[in-house]
N, C-alpha and C positions, 0 to 999 in steps of 0.2 A: 058451423062453423064451416068456412070454406077454406080452401088449398092455397099457399099462397101462389099469386101470381108469377107467371115467367116473364123474364124480360121481354119486351116490345121484340118484334122482328127486326122494327127502322133501328132499334138502340143495336142490337147483334150486330146488322151490316155497316151499321157507321163503326162500328168498333173495327170489325173486319178490314173494313176500306183505311182505316187510320193505320193500323197493323200492316197492312200491304204497300201502304205510302211509306211508312216508315224504313220497310225492308229494301224498296227500290232506291229510297236516298240515300242508304248506307252500299248499295252497288254503285251507282252512281258518283260517289265519295270514294271508293276503291277505285275507282277508273283515273282519278285525277293523282291518284298516289305513288311515288316510285318503287311501293314494294311489288316483287313480280308473285305470279299467283301460286309460286311456291311457298311461299313467306318470308324469303328473303328479301334484300336490298338490290337494286340494278344497279352497280357500281358507276358512278358520275365521272370515273376517270379512268387510264386502263392499266389493267394488273400485271400486265406483260408488255414488252415492245412491239409497238404496231408500226408495220412500212406502212410510207403513206405516199410512197411513190416520190416523183420528180421534185427537189426543191423549186426548180425554175417555174412550177404549176401554181406557185404563191407569187403575186407580183408585187416589187416592191413599194411600198406605200400602200398594198391592200392587205386582202387578205382571203383564205379560201375554208369554205364549208365540207366537211369530211363526213356528211350525215350518218353514212353507214358505219363511223367509227366513232361518233358522237364528240367531235370534235374539230375545234376552230383554229387556225394555224394564220398569225399576221407576222408580218415581214416589214421592220420600222424600216429598215436600210441594207443594202446589199448583204447578203448572207447571215443577217440576224432573224432570226425567228422566235415569236410566244405564243404558245398553244395554251387552250383553254379547253374545259369541257363542255360541250356543245348540249348538254342538258341543264335545262332550265330547272332553277333553285326552288324555284316556286313548287311544282307538280311535277317535273321529271320529264316534260315533254320535251325531244330533239327539236333546236331550231331546225329553222326549213330553210331560212336564206339569210342572206344579209343584205342590207338596202343602206347606203350611204354610209357606211361605217358602223352598223347598224345589226346586229347579230336578233334575228326575229323570233321570239316563239308563238307559234300559230294557235296552242290552246288558248290562253287568256291574255295574250296581247304583251308579256314582256318584252322590253327591248335590253338589250347589251351591247357595251362599248367593245367591238372585237379585238381593239389594239390592248385591253386594260382587263377585260373581264367584269368590269364595272356595272352595275343597274343601272339604265336611264330612264325605264319608267317600270312601274309594278304590273300586276303583282309582286313579284318576287323581290327581295328585299336582301338577299345574298348575293354575292359577285359568282361568276361562273369560276370554280378553282380553276386555278395551274395547274399545266400539265406538262414536266420536261420535253423538252423536243432540241434535236441536234441534227445537224446535216452531216452524211456521211457517204463520199464517193458519189454526190451528187444528188443523194436520196433524203428525206424528210424521214426520220425514225421517233416518234413519238411516246411518252412512259417510259 
């Protein structure tokens, strides 16, 4: 009687390659997540008031991206301001620019109306969360 044969080397290597590929896919998907490396979620809106600087920096009828604060502020009329999170609702990337009234997500191409937060183009399906904003002594304060 002969001893049972061990699996062929090619079979073992295929299994190892499949496992490595699955692990790599998990790492790639984690990079598109809004979870931080510490296991918690990065808040999409400020948890404390944020001083954004001069209110005059946001043009009437336009908008300004405060990328470092993850905020977009628009000014539909003199003295009126609306703010939204600038963190994409699809995968958590921060919007990188405003083009013709649309906030652009550089990661997967979602577009948002900067005056309403509404999704104009997916893959995002949820609007940008609104953030309270007010003008105080010529400065904008969000959150």
